DRENPAGU-73406 format. One record per residue: residue number from 1; residue in one letter; chain; z, x negated, y of N, C-alpha, C in turn. Coordinates in steps of 0.2 Angstrom, whole numbers. Layout:
# residues N
  nr rest kette  n_up n_east n_north ca_up ca_east ca_north  c_up c_east c_north
 NUM    a     A     Z      X       Y     Z       X        Y     Z      X       Y
...
***
This chain:
# residues 427
  nr rest kette  n_up n_east n_north ca_up ca_east ca_north  c_up c_east c_north
   1    m     A   389    316     238   385     317      234   377    315     234
   2    y     A   376    311     226   369     308      226   363    311     221
   3    p     A   358    314     223   354     316      217   353    312     212
   4    a     A   353    314     205   351     311      199   343    312     197
   5    s     A   343    302     198   336     300      197   332    307     191
   6    i     A   324    307     191   324     310      184   324    306     181
   7    g     A   321    298     180   322     296      174   329    294     171
   8    k     A   335    294     173   343     297      170   342    302     168
   9    r     A   340    307     171   340     312      168   335    314     159
  10    f     A   330    310     160   324     310      155   328    308     149
  11    f     A   332    300     150   334     298      147   340    300     143
  12    a     A   346    305     148   351     309      146   347    316     141
  13    f     A   343    318     143   340     325      138   337    320     131
  14    i     A   334    315     129   334     312      125   341    313     119
  15    i     A   344    309     123   351     309      117   355    314     117
  16    d     A   353    320     121   355     325      119   354    329     114
  17    l     A   346    327     113   340     330      109   341    329     103
  18    l     A   342    322     103   344     318       95   349    321      92
  19    l     A   355    321      98   362     326       94   358    330      91
  20    t     A   356    335      95   352     342       92   351    341      87
  21    l     A   346    337      85   340     336       79   344    336      73
  22    f     A   350    331      77   354     331       69   357    335      66
  23    v     A   359    340      71   363     344       70   360    351      66
  24    t     A   354    351      68   349     356       63   346    354      59
  25    a     A   347    347      58   343     343       51   349    346      46
  26    l     A   355    345      47   361     348       45   360    353      40
  27    f     A   359    360      47   360     366       45   354    368      42
  28    t     A   346    366      42   341     369       39   343    365      31
  29    r     A   346    360      31   346     356       23   350    359      20
  30    s     A   355    363      24   360     369       18   357    375      19
  31    l     A   351    378      23   348     383       19   345    381      11
  32    i     A   342    379      11   336     376        7   338    379      -2
  33    l     A   345    377      -3   347     379       -8   348    388      -8
  34    l     A   349    390      -2   352     398       -2   346    402      -1
  35    v     A   342    400       3   338     405        4   328    401       5
  36    y     A   324    406       3   317     402        5   315    402      11
  37    l     A   313    395      14   311     396       20   302    394      21
  38    p     A   298    401      20   292     401       19   289    394      23
  39    k     A   292    395      30   290     392       36   293    387      39
  40    f     A   296    381      35   299     377       35   300    373      44
  41    w     A   295    373      47   294     369       53   297    373      56
  42    a     A   294    381      57   296     386       60   302    386      62
  43    v     A   306    388      56   313     388       56   318    383      62
  44    f     A   314    376      58   317     372       61   315    369      67
  45    l     A   310    372      72   310     371       77   314    377      82
  46    w     A   313    382      79   318     388       81   326    386      81
  47    s     A   328    384      77   333     381       77   337    376      81
  48    t     A   332    371      81   333     366       86   334    371      93
  49    s     A   329    375      94   329     378      102   335    381     104
  50    i     A   339    386      97   345     386       99   350    383     100
  51    f     A   350    378      95   357     373       92   357    368     102
  52    y     A   350    369     104   350     363      112   352    369     116
  53    f     A   350    376     118   352     381      121   362    381     121
  54    l     A   364    382     115   370     385      115   373    378     117
  55    y     A   371    369     114   375     365      117   374    364     122
  56    q     A   368    365     128   369     364      135   374    368     139
  57    s     A   370    375     136   376     379      141   383    379     139
  58    i     A   386    379     132   391     379      133   395    372     136
  59    s     A   393    365     136   395     358      138   396    359     146
  60    v     A   391    362     149   389     363      155   396    368     158
  61    v     A   396    374     156   401     378      159   406    376     157
  62    i     A   411    371     152   417     369      150   418    363     152
  63    s     A   414    358     155   414     351      159   411    350     164
  64    g     A   403    353     166   398     351      170   394    348     169
  65    t     A   395    345     162   390     340      159   388    339     151
  66    t     A   387    334     148   384     335      144   385    326     139
  67    i     A   384    328     133   388     320      132   383    313     133
  68    g     A   376    315     133   369     312      135   372    311     147
  69    k     A   373    316     146   373     316      153   379    313     155
  70    k     A   383    313     152   389     309      153   389    300     153
  71    l     A   384    300     147   385     293      148   381    290     154
  72    f     A   377    292     160   373     292      164   376    294     172
  73    g     A   384    295     169   387     299      176   385    303     178
  74    l     A   382    309     176   376     314      178   381    321     177
  75    k     A   381    325     184   383     330      182   379    337     185
  76    v     A   379    345     183   378     350      186   381    353     189
  77    v     A   379    355     196   383     356      199   379    363     204
  78    i     A   383    366     207   381     370      212   380    367     219
  79    n     A   372    370     220   371     367      226   376    367     234
  80    g     A   377    360     236   380     358      242   390    360     239
  81    e     A   389    361     231   397     360      230   400    357     225
  82    i     A   402    354     223   406     352      218   408    354     211
  83    k     A   407    358     211   410     363      205   403    365     198
  84    k     A   408    366     195   403     368      190   399    377     190
  85    p     A   390    377     189   388     383      188   392    388     185
  86    p     A   393    396     187   396     399      183   392    402     176
  87    v     A   394    403     173   393     405      166   385    407     163
  88    l     A   384    414     169   377     420      170   373    413     174
  89    t     A   374    409     177   370     407      181   367    400     175
  90    e     A   372    397     171   370     392      167   367    395     161
  91    i     A   368    400     159   366     403      152   358    404     158
  92    l     A   356    406     163   349     408      164   347    400     166
  93    r     A   350    396     167   346     390      168   343    387     163
  94    e     A   347    387     158   344     384      150   342    389     146
  95    s     A   341    395     149   337     400      144   327    401     148
  96    i     A   329    406     152   324     408      156   320    402     159
  97    l     A   325    400     163   323     396      170   320    391     166
  98    k     A   324    386     163   321     381      159   314    381     157
  99    a     A   315    387     153   306     388      150   300    387     156
 100    i     A   303    391     162   297     391      166   294    382     170
 101    s     A   301    380     170   299     372      170   294    369     163
 102    v     A   296    372     157   292     370      154   285    371     151
 103    i     A   285    376     150   277     380      148   272    379     152
 104    p     A   271    377     157   265     375      162   264    367     159
 105    l     A   265    367     153   264     359      152   270    355     156
 106    g     A   274    356     155   280     353      160   281    350     165
 107    l     A   275    352     169   275     353      176   282    353     181
 108    g     A   285    359     178   292     360      183   296    354     182
 109    f     A   296    352     176   299     343      175   296    339     177
 110    s     A   289    336     179   288     331      181   285    331     187
 111    l     A   285    336     191   285     336      198   290    335     200
 112    a     A   296    337     200   302     333      202   303    326     205
 113    i     A   299    322     201   298     314      201   296    316     209
 114    f     A   292    319     215   290     319      219   294    325     225
 115    d     A   300    327     224   305     330      227   309    326     228
 116    k     A   312    325     237   317     324      238   324    324     236
 117    n     A   324    327     232   331     329      228   331    328     220
 118    q     A   324    324     220   326     325      212   325    331     208
 119    k     A   323    338     212   326     343      209   318    347     205
 120    t     A   321    351     198   316     352      196   314    360     197
 121    w     A   312    363     194   308     371      196   317    373     194
 122    h     A   319    371     187   323     377      185   330    376     191
 123    d     A   331    370     192   336     366      196   336    371     204
 124    k     A   329    374     206   329     377      213   329    382     211
 125    l     A   325    387     207   326     393      203   335    398     203
 126    s     A   339    392     200   347     393      199   351    392     204
 127    t     A   348    387     209   352     383      215   358    380     210
 128    t     A   356    376     206   358     371      203   355    364     205
 129    q     A   359    359     205   358     351      206   359    348     199
 130    v     A   359    341     198   362     337      193   361    331     200
 131    i     A   368    328     197   371     323      203   374    317     200
 132    s     A   374    311     201   377     305      199   382    304     202
 133    d     A   388    304     199   394     301      201   394    295     202
 134    k     A   389    293     202   390     285      206   390    284     211
 135    q     A   395    280     215   395     281      224   391    274     224
 136    n     A   384    277     224   380     271      227   377    274     235
 137    s     A   377    269     238   376     269      247   368    272     246
 138    p     A   368    275     250   359     275      253   356    271     253
 139    e     A   359    266     257   358     259      259   353    256     255
 140    n     A   358    257     248   358     251      241   353    254     238
 141    a     A   349    261     239   349     265      234   342    264     234
 142    k     A   339    262     228   331     259      228   326    266     228
 143    i     A   322    266     232   318     271      232   310    269     228
 144    p     A   308    273     225   303     272      218   297    270     222
 145    s     A   291    267     223   287     267      226   282    274     224
 146    l     A   276    274     225   271     280      226   268    278     219
 147    i     A   267    272     219   265     271      212   266    270     207
 148    s     A   275    267     205   282     270      201   282    278     199
 149    k     A   281    281     203   283     289      203   274    291     201
 150    i     A   269    289     202   264     293      199   264    288     189
 151    i     A   267    284     189   267     281      181   272    285     179
 152    l     A   278    285     181   283     290      179   281    299     177
 153    f     A   276    299     181   275     306      181   272    309     176
 154    v     A   264    302     175   260     302      168   265    301     162
 155    f     A   271    298     161   273     298      154   276    305     153
 156    l     A   281    306     159   285     311      157   280    319     154
 157    l     A   275    320     158   269     325      155   266    323     151
 158    s     A   264    316     148   263     315      140   270    316     136
 159    f     A   274    315     140   279     317      132   280    323     131
 160    t     A   280    330     136   282     335      137   275    339     131
 161    i     A   269    336     134   262     338      130   263    338     123
 162    l     A   267    331     122   265     330      114   272    333     110
 163    a     A   279    334     114   282     339      111   281    344     112
 164    g     A   277    348     114   275     354      115   268    356     109
 165    w     A   264    352     106   260     354      104   259    350      98
 166    v     A   261    344      96   263     341       92   265    343      85
 167    f     A   271    345      88   276     348       83   271    355      81
 168    p     A   271    359      84   268     367       80   261    364      77
 169    l     A   257    359      79   253     356       74   254    356      68
 170    q     A   260    349      67   262     349       59   263    355      57
 171    a     A   267    359      60   270     365       57   264    368      55
 172    v     A   258    367      56   250     370       55   250    367      50
 173    l     A   248    361      51   246     356       47   248    357      40
 174    v     A   255    357      38   258     356       34   256    364      28
 175    s     A   255    367      33   255     377       29   248    376      25
 176    l     A   243    371      27   237     372       24   235    370      17
 177    p     A   232    376      15   231     377        7   227    370       5
 178    d     A   231    368      -1   228     361       -5   224    364      -9
 179    p     A   220    361     -12   218     362      -18   222    361     -28
 180    i     A   223    369     -30   228     370      -35   224    363     -41
 181    p     A   231    359     -43   231     353      -50   230    357     -57
 182    c     A   231    362     -57   231     366      -64   227    367     -66
 183    h     A   227    366     -74   220     365      -77   219    371     -81
 184    f     A   221    376     -78   218     383      -79   216    388     -77
 185    p     A   213    393     -77   207     396      -71   211    400     -66
 186    d     A   216    404     -69   218     410      -66   226    408     -62
 187    d     A   226    401     -61   230     399      -56   236    405     -52
 188    k     A   238    409     -59   244     414      -55   250    409     -52
 189    l     A   250    413     -46   257     409      -41   264    414     -45
 190    l     A   268    410     -47   275     412      -51   277    413     -45
 191    t     A   279    408     -43   287     408      -34   283    402     -31
 192    e     A   287    401     -24   288     396      -20   291    395     -16
 193    s     A   295    388     -17   300     387      -12   297    380      -8
 194    n     A   304    378      -6   303     372        0   299    367      -2
 195    h     A   299    366      -8   296     361      -11   292    360     -17
 196    f     A   291    368     -19   287     368      -26   283    374     -25
 197    k     A   276    374     -25   274     380      -27   271    379     -35
 198    i     A   274    385     -39   276     385      -46   269    391     -47
 199    y     A   267    389     -53   260     391      -53   260    392     -61
 200    l     A   263    398     -65   263     398      -70   256    403     -73
 201    e     A   252    399     -80   246     399      -85   249    406     -87
 202    t     A   241    411     -88   242     419      -91   244    418     -97
 203    g     A   250    422    -100   250     422     -109   256    425    -110
 204    p     A   259    426    -113   265     430     -117   271    429    -116
 205    q     A   271    423    -112   278     423     -108   278    425    -101
 206    s     A   284    427    -100   286     431      -92   293    425     -91
 207    l     A   292    422     -84   297     420      -81   300    421     -76
 208    d     A   308    422     -75   310     425      -68   310    419     -62
 209    p     A   305    422     -57   304     417      -51   311    413     -48
 210    k     A   314    418     -47   322     417      -46   324    410     -48
 211    l     A   324    410     -54   330     406      -60   325    399     -58
 212    y     A   318    398     -58   314     394      -56   315    391     -51
 213    k     A   314    394     -45   315     393      -40   322    389     -37
 214    l     A   325    391     -39   333     390      -40   334    383     -43
 215    m     A   329    382     -48   334     377      -54   329    371     -51
 216    f     A   322    371     -47   318     364      -46   320    363     -40
 217    e     A   324    370     -33   327     364      -26   331    362     -28
 218    q     A   334    365     -33   343     360      -35   341    353     -38
 219    a     A   338    352     -43   332     347      -45   331    344     -39
 220    f     A   326    343     -34   324     343      -29   331    338     -24
 221    d     A   336    342     -23   341     342      -19   346    335     -22
 222    y     A   348    335     -29   351     330      -33   346    324     -30
 223    s     A   339    325     -33   335     315      -33   334    314     -27
 224    f     A   335    320     -22   334     318      -15   338    312     -12
 225    w     A   343    316     -13   349     312      -12   351    304     -14
 226    l     A   349    307     -22   351     299      -26   348    293     -25
 227    i     A   340    295     -21   335     289      -21   337    287     -16
 228    s     A   335    294     -12   330     289       -3   335    296       1
 229    p     A   342    295       3   343     300        6   341    299      16
 230    i     A   337    304      18   337     304       24   330    301      27
 231    v     A   328    295      21   323     293       24   315    296      20
 232    t     A   317    299      17   311     303       14   307    307      17
 233    r     A   302    306      19   300     312       22   297    320      16
 234    t     A   299    326      21   298     332       18   291    330      15
 235    s     A   290    335       8   283     333        4   284    340      -1
 236    n     A   276    342      -3   278     347       -9   275    345     -15
 237    s     A   277    347     -18   273     349      -25   271    355     -28
 238    t     A   265    352     -33   262     359      -37   265    357     -44
 239    v     A   269    364     -48   271     363      -53   265    369     -57
 240    c     A   264    368     -64   260     370      -68   264    372     -76
 241    i     A   262    377     -76   269     378      -81   262    381     -87
 242    y     A   261    379     -92   256     380      -96   255    386    -102
 243    q     A   251    389    -105   251     392     -111   247    392    -114
 244    q     A   242    388    -113   237     386     -119   239    378    -120
 245    e     A   239    374    -126   241     369     -127   235    365    -124
 246    k     A   227    367    -126   221     362     -125   222    363    -118
 247    n     A   224    366    -112   222     367     -105   229    361    -103
 248    f     A   233    361    -105   240     356     -105   236    351    -108
 249    s     A   232    348    -113   230     342     -117   226    338    -108
 250    d     A   221    343    -107   217     342     -104   218    339     -97
 251    a     A   224    342     -96   227     340      -88   230    332     -89
 252    y     A   234    332     -95   237     325      -96   233    321     -98
 253    n     A   225    319    -102   221     317     -101   217    314     -96
 254    y     A   218    318     -93   213     318      -85   218    316     -79
 255    h     A   225    314     -82   233     310      -78   233    303     -81
 256    g     A   228    302     -85   231     294      -90   237    295     -94
 257    g     A   239    301     -97   242     301     -102   242    298    -109
 258    t     A   246    295    -112   245     291     -119   250    292    -124
 259    t     A   258    291    -121   262     293     -125   263    302    -127
 260    p     A   266    305    -132   265     311     -132   271    316    -125
 261    a     A   270    320    -125   276     324     -119   276    331    -117
 262    q     A   280    333    -116   281     341     -116   283    343    -109
 263    a     A   279    337    -105   280     337      -97   277    329     -94
 264    f     A   275    331     -88   275     324      -85   273    327     -79
 265    y     A   273    321     -72   272     321      -67   264    317     -64
 266    g     A   261    318     -63   257     316      -61   255    315     -52
 267    p     A   256    308     -53   257     305      -45   253    305     -40
 268    t     A   246    306     -44   239     306      -40   237    313     -36
 269    d     A   242    317     -36   241     324      -33   249    327     -32
 270    q     A   253    322     -36   261     325      -33   259    330     -37
 271    s     A   258    332     -43   258     338      -47   265    337     -54
 272    i     A   268    344     -56   270     342      -62   266    347     -68
 273    h     A   269    345     -73   265     350      -78   267    350     -84
 274    f     A   268    357     -86   274     358      -93   270    362     -97
 275    t     A   271    359    -104   268     364     -111   270    368    -111
 276    k     A   266    370    -117   269     377     -120   275    377    -122
 277    s     A   276    373    -126   282     371     -132   288    369    -125
 278    f     A   288    368    -118   294     368     -115   297    375    -111
 279    l     A   293    379    -113   294     386     -114   296    390    -120
 280    e     A   296    387    -125   301     387     -132   306    385    -133
 281    t     A   308    381    -127   316     379     -127   320    383    -123
 282    s     A   329    379    -123   331     385     -122   331    384    -114
 283    i     A   335    387    -110   334     386     -100   340    380    -102
 284    d     A   343    379    -103   348     372     -104   341    366    -104
 285    e     A   339    367    -110   334     361     -109   328    360    -104
 286    q     A   325    366    -103   321     367     -100   324    363     -92
 287    k     A   330    364     -89   334     364      -83   335    355     -83
 288    g     A   335    352     -90   335     345      -91   327    341     -90
 289    t     A   325    346     -93   315     343      -91   315    344     -84
 290    i     A   317    349     -81   316     349      -74   316    344     -70
 291    y     A   325    344     -70   328     338      -66   325    329     -69
 292    h     A   320    329     -74   318     322      -76   313    322     -73
 293    e     A   307    326     -75   302     327      -70   302    328     -60
 294    v     A   307    329     -57   308     329      -50   309    324     -50
 295    n     A   314    320     -52   316     313      -51   310    307     -50
 296    h     A   305    311     -54   298     307      -54   296    307     -46
 297    f     A   295    313     -47   292     314      -40   298    313     -33
 298    i     A   302    312     -35   305     310      -27   302    301     -28
 299    l     A   306    299     -33   306     291      -34   298    290     -30
 300    f     A   291    294     -34   286     289      -32   284    294     -24
 301    l     A   288    297     -23   286     299      -16   288    295     -12
 302    y     A   295    293     -11   298     289       -8   293    281      -7
 303    l     A   292    280     -14   288     274      -14   279    272     -11
 304    t     A   277    278     -11   271     281      -10   271    279       0
 305    q     A   277    282       1   277     284        7   278    278      12
 306    n     A   282    272      10   285     268       11   279    260       8
 307    n     A   274    262       7   266     258        3   271    253       0
 308    y     A   276    254      -7   277     250      -10   271    247     -12
 309    p     A   271    238     -13   265     238      -16   264    238     -24
 310    y     A   269    237     -28   271     239      -35   272    246     -38
 311    l     A   271    250     -36   270     256      -38   268    256     -42
 312    n     A   262    253     -48   258     254      -53   262    251     -58
 313    e     A   267    247     -54   272     241      -59   279    241     -60
 314    v     A   283    250     -58   290     249      -60   289    251     -67
 315    p     A   294    246     -70   295     245      -78   298    252     -80
 316    d     A   296    253     -84   296     261      -89   304    262     -89
 317    w     A   309    256     -93   316     256      -92   320    258     -87
 318    f     A   316    257     -80   319     259      -75   315    267     -71
 319    k     A   312    268     -70   308     275      -69   310    280     -75
 320    e     A   309    280     -81   310     285      -86   319    284     -88
 321    g     A   320    277     -87   328     277      -87   331    279     -84
 322    l     A   331    280     -76   334     285      -71   331    292     -72
 323    a     A   328    294     -73   325     301      -74   330    305     -79
 324    s     A   331    298     -84   332     302      -92   340    303     -90
 325    l     A   342    298     -86   348     298      -84   351    305     -81
 326    v     A   346    306     -75   349     312      -71   346    321     -75
 327    e     A   345    318     -81   341     324      -86   348    323     -91
 328    y     A   352    319     -92   356     319      -98   362    323     -93
 329    r     A   363    322     -88   370     324      -85   369    331     -83
 330    y     A   362    334     -82   363     341      -79   359    346     -86
 331    q     A   358    343     -91   359     348     -100   363    345    -104
 332    e     A   367    351    -104   374     353     -109   371    351    -116
 333    s     A   373    344    -118   371     339     -123   376    337    -129
 334    s     A   375    338    -133   381     338     -140   384    330    -140
 335    l     A   376    326    -137   376     319     -138   380    317    -133
 336    t     A   385    312    -134   389     309     -129   385    301    -129
 337    i     A   387    297    -123   383     292     -122   386    286    -127
 338    n     A   393    285    -130   394     284     -137   389    285    -142
 339    d     A   388    292    -143   385     293     -147   378    291    -148
 340    l     A   374    288    -141   368     285     -140   368    279    -140
 341    k     A   374    275    -138   374     268     -140   375    266    -147
 342    k     A   378    270    -152   380     270     -158   371    269    -161
 343    s     A   368    274    -160   362     275     -163   355    270    -161
 344    v     A   357    266    -154   352     261     -153   356    254    -154
 345    a     A   362    254    -154   366     245     -156   362    243    -160
 346    g     A   360    237    -162   357     234     -170   349    234    -168
 347    n     A   347    239    -164   340     241     -165   335    242    -157
 348    e     A   340    240    -154   337     240     -148   330    235    -146
 349    n     A   326    238    -141   320     234     -140   322    230    -135
 350    s     A   319    223    -134   321     220     -127   317    222    -120
 351    w     A   320    221    -115   319     223     -109   312    223    -108
 352    q     A   306    218    -109   301     218     -108   297    222    -111
 353    e     A   299    223    -117   296     226     -122   297    235    -119
 354    l     A   303    236    -117   302     242     -113   302    241    -107
 355    s     A   298    239    -106   294     239      -98   285    246    -100
 356    n     A   284    243    -104   280     248     -104   279    252    -111
 357    f     A   282    258    -111   282     264     -119   276    263    -122
 358    s     A   270    264    -117   264     267     -119   261    261    -127
 359    l     A   264    255    -126   263     250     -130   268    249    -137
 360    m     A   271    252    -135   277     254     -143   275    261    -146
 361    e     A   275    258    -152   273     263     -157   276    264    -164
 362    e     A   279    259    -164   285     257     -170   291    262    -173
 363    k     A   291    264    -165   298     268     -168   299    276    -163
 364    s     A   299    280    -165   300     286     -161   301    284    -153
 365    v     A   296    290    -151   296     287     -143   302    290    -140
 366    w     A   306    291    -142   312     297     -139   318    290    -141
 367    s     A   317    287    -144   321     281     -143   321    274    -137
 368    y     A   313    275    -135   315     273     -130   316    276    -125
 369    y     A   317    282    -122   318     284     -116   326    285    -116
 370    d     A   330    286    -124   336     283     -124   339    277    -120
 371    q     A   334    273    -123   337     267     -122   336    264    -113
 372    g     A   331    268    -112   331     267     -104   336    270    -101
 373    l     A   338    275    -104   345     278     -100   351    278    -100
 374    l     A   352    270    -108   359     267     -108   358    260    -103
 375    i     A   351    259    -102   351     252      -96   356    254     -90
 376    m     A   353    262     -86   352     263      -79   359    266     -81
 377    k     A   363    270     -87   372     272      -88   375    263     -86
 378    f     A   374    259     -89   374     252      -91   376    250     -83
 379    l     A   371    249     -78   369     247      -72   375    250     -67
 380    e     A   374    256     -69   379     261      -65   387    262     -65
 381    e     A   390    261     -73   396     257      -73   396    251     -70
 382    k     A   393    246     -74   396     241      -66   395    241     -61
 383    y     A   390    245     -58   389     243      -50   389    248     -46
 384    e     A   392    254     -50   392     261      -46   387    264     -46
 385    t     A   388    270     -44   381     273      -41   376    274     -37
 386    d     A   379    272     -34   373     269      -27   369    262     -28
 387    i     A   370    259     -34   365     255      -36   360    255     -34
 388    f     A   360    261     -38   349     266      -38   346    264     -31
 389    p     A   349    269     -27   347     268      -19   345    261     -17
 390    k     A   350    257     -17   351     249      -16   346    246     -19
 391    i     A   344    248     -26   338     245      -30   332    247     -26
 392    i     A   330    253     -24   324     256      -25   324    255     -16
 393    q     A   329    255     -14   325     254       -4   325    249      -4
 394    g     A   329    242      -8   326     235       -7   322    233     -10
 395    a     A   319    237     -13   310     234      -17   307    239     -10
 396    v     A   308    244      -9   304     243       -2   304    240       5
 397    n     A   311    239       7   312     234       11   310    227      10
 398    s     A   308    225       4   306     219        2   299    216       0
 399    k     A   297    223      -2   290     221       -6   292    218     -12
 400    q     A   295    218     -15   295     213      -23   295    218     -27
 401    p     A   292    217     -34   293     220      -40   299    222     -41
 402    m     A   300    229     -44   308     230      -44   313    225     -50
 403    e     A   309    222     -54   312     217      -59   315    213     -54
 404    k     A   314    211     -49   314     205      -45   320    208     -41
 405    t     A   318    213     -38   323     218      -32   331    220     -36
 406    v     A   332    221     -44   338     222      -47   342    216     -50
 407    e     A   337    209     -48   341     202      -49   345    202     -41
 408    n     A   341    202     -37   344     201      -31   349    207     -27
 409    i     A   349    210     -30   353     216      -27   360    214     -33
 410    t     A   358    211     -40   366     214      -42   368    203     -44
 411    n     A   363    200     -42   365     192      -40   367    192     -48
 412    e     A   361    193     -53   362     193      -58   353    192     -62
 413    g     A   354    186     -64   345     187      -68   344    192     -74
 414    l     A   339    197     -75   338     201      -79   340    197     -86
 415    p     A   339    193     -89   339     188      -95   349    191     -97
 416    s     A   351    189     -92   359     187      -92   362    196     -91
 417    l     A   357    200     -87   359     209      -90   357    212     -94
 418    e     A   353    209     -99   351     212     -106   356    208    -110
 419    s     A   359    204    -108   365     199     -116   370    205    -115
 420    e     A   372    207    -107   377     211     -106   376    216    -107
 421    w     A   371    221    -106   371     227     -108   369    229    -117
 422    k     A   368    223    -120   367     220     -128   374    223    -131
 423    i     A   379    220    -128   386     216     -130   387    224    -127
 424    w     A   390    228    -121   391     234     -119   390    239    -125
 425    l     A   382    240    -128   382     245     -133   385    246    -138
 426    t     A   389    239    -141   392     237     -146   400    243    -144
 427    k     A   401    243    -136   409     245     -135   410    251    -138
***
């Protein structure tokens, strides 16, 4: 029986921790649409601790090892015996006793480097030992030098401090109050969800907080997985719902708005604004508008976080078309795709013209949105739904304009795709 080195135990721990974090991520993700998590990071960290404790305890009780330990040929045994620790011993070892090793800045782990049997404090207190099942002879066993031990000690101590302090610090930072970008004075908080703070201007309309929280989170969930599954880091947006047209106009002008709108997304402060006329539409129409604007939020969030150099040059037919397609899917409309195709066919604009809606005034602005929707529907039918995350992530990876990325991903030039689209409109 040979003691397991603290280095092997550390890397086994990293593997087990990554597995636990993956399970925790799935668990907390599933909670987002079910309950409101005002302290998301606190819930995530507590869930990670609980899942890690259960995973370690059950695995060691059943097999004497974990997936991480198994990969490095390690087992947990009772001192002087090649047998698994009893259930109660393992529960105490993974909870109270391991906490004793962690709490004093991880010294209980780090000082094991200088123990001849490489035992941590919780190993000693629980009368257990982690051993290596590889039959290396003592003569061939490499004894680390004092300098190597000191370097490893400093590394483990630094890692423990980082894990113990950075995550709680981040949880505090994400909860710090931000300036409210709404252009009305009262800043009345209607409701708050995992990704949105929703403010309603004082006025005649009253809204159901639970309904709007649900609609916004569902919209976030759909666009998150459509555009950038897993890779987008969580962020928050402020939602401003106006009951005075002048205040909405002030906000719209402040963000550089040009074409008429009843809602818009402000990328500079990640805010979403809805005008009074939005409240006068049906709940189904409101839902579609919410999906549209939240899609803008997720797209710009992903591109911004990944330092996309052409953020302000994404063509309107792409960003508005994608948002309009999402809106169409989740808003019950009497118009079918074939109806839209008929209304556009023969009067369509070129994709170059549709790159900037604000420069086009000879038609109703809604026609441009419909054409953008139909371009994205055409691409979806030709290349399937996963074409959108492929294009967006391809643009981020290559740092090329969106139009060029579309050509690279589809292996077709834009003129060729546009010609096919015009034919598709007539079918």
